[in-house]
SETI-316785 format. One record per residue (C-alpha): x, y, z; residue in one letter. Coordinates in nm, 4 decimals. Each point is the difference from the previous one (the first is absolute). Layout:
residues N
(rec (X Y Z) A)
...
end
This chain:
residues 88
(rec (1.5415 -0.6011 0.7824) X)
(rec (0.1905 0.3189 -0.0633) X)
(rec (0.2809 -0.0155 -0.2501) X)
(rec (0.2360 0.2691 -0.1117) X)
(rec (0.2002 0.0513 -0.3154) X)
(rec (0.2822 0.2494 -0.0506) X)
(rec (0.0702 0.1312 -0.3488) X)
(rec (0.2250 0.2939 -0.0828) X)
(rec (0.0134 0.1207 0.3568) X)
(rec (-0.3782 0.0005 0.0572) X)
(rec (-0.1781 -0.2533 0.2169) X)
(rec (-0.3469 -0.1167 -0.1021) X)
(rec (-0.2386 -0.1834 0.2306) X)
(rec (-0.2937 -0.2169 -0.1024) X)
(rec (-0.2337 -0.2570 0.1445) X)
(rec (-0.0528 -0.3411 -0.1483) X)
(rec (-0.3341 -0.1325 0.1243) X)
(rec (-0.2044 -0.3088 -0.0667) X)
(rec (-0.3559 0.0674 -0.1243) X)
(rec (-0.1398 -0.0857 0.3442) X)
(rec (0.2414 0.2348 0.1756) X)
(rec (-0.0885 0.2752 -0.2481) X)
(rec (-0.3689 -0.0421 0.0798) X)
(rec (0.0734 0.0216 0.3719) X)
(rec (0.2055 0.3150 -0.0509) X)
(rec (-0.2716 0.1631 -0.2112) X)
(rec (-0.2607 -0.0748 0.2667) X)
(rec (0.2135 0.1946 0.2474) X)
(rec (0.0612 0.2890 -0.2422) X)
(rec (-0.3561 0.0456 -0.1347) X)
(rec (-0.1549 0.1646 0.3085) X)
(rec (0.2682 0.2701 -0.0193) X)
(rec (-0.0519 0.1025 -0.3638) X)
(rec (-0.0927 0.3691 0.0156) X)
(rec (-0.1290 0.0676 -0.3550) X)
(rec (-0.1838 -0.1843 -0.2751) X)
(rec (0.2817 0.0454 -0.2497) X)
(rec (0.2114 -0.2443 0.2037) X)
(rec (-0.2548 -0.2846 0.0157) X)
(rec (0.1231 -0.1477 -0.3295) X)
(rec (0.3255 -0.0928 0.1736) X)
(rec (-0.1857 -0.2647 0.2014) X)
(rec (-0.2116 -0.1456 -0.2827) X)
(rec (0.0768 -0.3581 -0.1029) X)
(rec (-0.1456 -0.1338 -0.3233) X)
(rec (-0.0789 -0.3721 -0.0377) X)
(rec (-0.1142 -0.2197 -0.2882) X)
(rec (-0.2129 -0.1995 0.2435) X)
(rec (-0.3175 0.2016 0.0670) X)
(rec (-0.0503 -0.1508 0.3474) X)
(rec (0.3499 0.1036 0.1085) X)
(rec (-0.0602 0.3443 -0.1501) X)
(rec (-0.3217 0.0403 0.1970) X)
(rec (0.1777 -0.1139 0.3175) X)
(rec (0.2659 0.2665 -0.0464) X)
(rec (-0.2610 0.2691 -0.0699) X)
(rec (-0.1784 -0.0996 0.3216) X)
(rec (0.3319 0.0217 0.1840) X)
(rec (0.0585 0.3481 -0.1418) X)
(rec (-0.3457 0.1141 0.1109) X)
(rec (0.0644 -0.1401 0.3466) X)
(rec (0.3352 0.1748 0.0468) X)
(rec (-0.0331 0.3263 -0.1953) X)
(rec (-0.1610 0.3095 0.1467) X)
(rec (-0.3684 0.0111 -0.1036) X)
(rec (0.0467 0.3270 -0.1902) X)
(rec (0.2449 -0.1786 -0.2329) X)
(rec (-0.2322 -0.2865 -0.0964) X)
(rec (-0.1197 0.1861 -0.3107) X)
(rec (0.3510 -0.0395 -0.1468) X)
(rec (-0.0348 -0.3788 -0.0243) X)
(rec (-0.2524 -0.0108 -0.2902) X)
(rec (0.2258 0.2409 -0.1925) X)
(rec (0.2915 -0.2373 0.0443) X)
(rec (-0.2059 -0.3003 -0.1032) X)
(rec (-0.1051 0.1782 -0.3200) X)
(rec (0.3577 0.1064 -0.0720) X)
(rec (0.1540 -0.3425 0.0517) X)
(rec (-0.2796 -0.1867 -0.1797) X)
(rec (0.1101 0.1890 -0.3114) X)
(rec (0.3642 -0.0977 0.0511) X)
(rec (-0.0665 -0.3637 0.0866) X)
(rec (0.1031 -0.1897 0.3134) X)
(rec (0.3545 -0.0845 0.0981) X)
(rec (0.1174 -0.3536 0.0664) X)
(rec (-0.1422 -0.1299 0.3295) X)
(rec (0.1996 -0.3187 0.0558) X)
(rec (0.0501 0.0914 0.3684) X)
end
């Protein structure tokens, strides 16, 4: 679902994905993350604890093992901020 938008002579591209498609894309991307500082880009925060644990398990399955220690840091960070809406 690629869309483009042209404003003042510049063209911008973006993807509009459903939550399920985003999860599928992240599962493909995660094994290729080279450094721990990029892991936060794949973290999804849920109000529902079961869904949160499922996503954490998915991250552990797809991330390189040396990056697993980044996950507890993200959990601590986002627990302070509070979860985002998880309607989907």
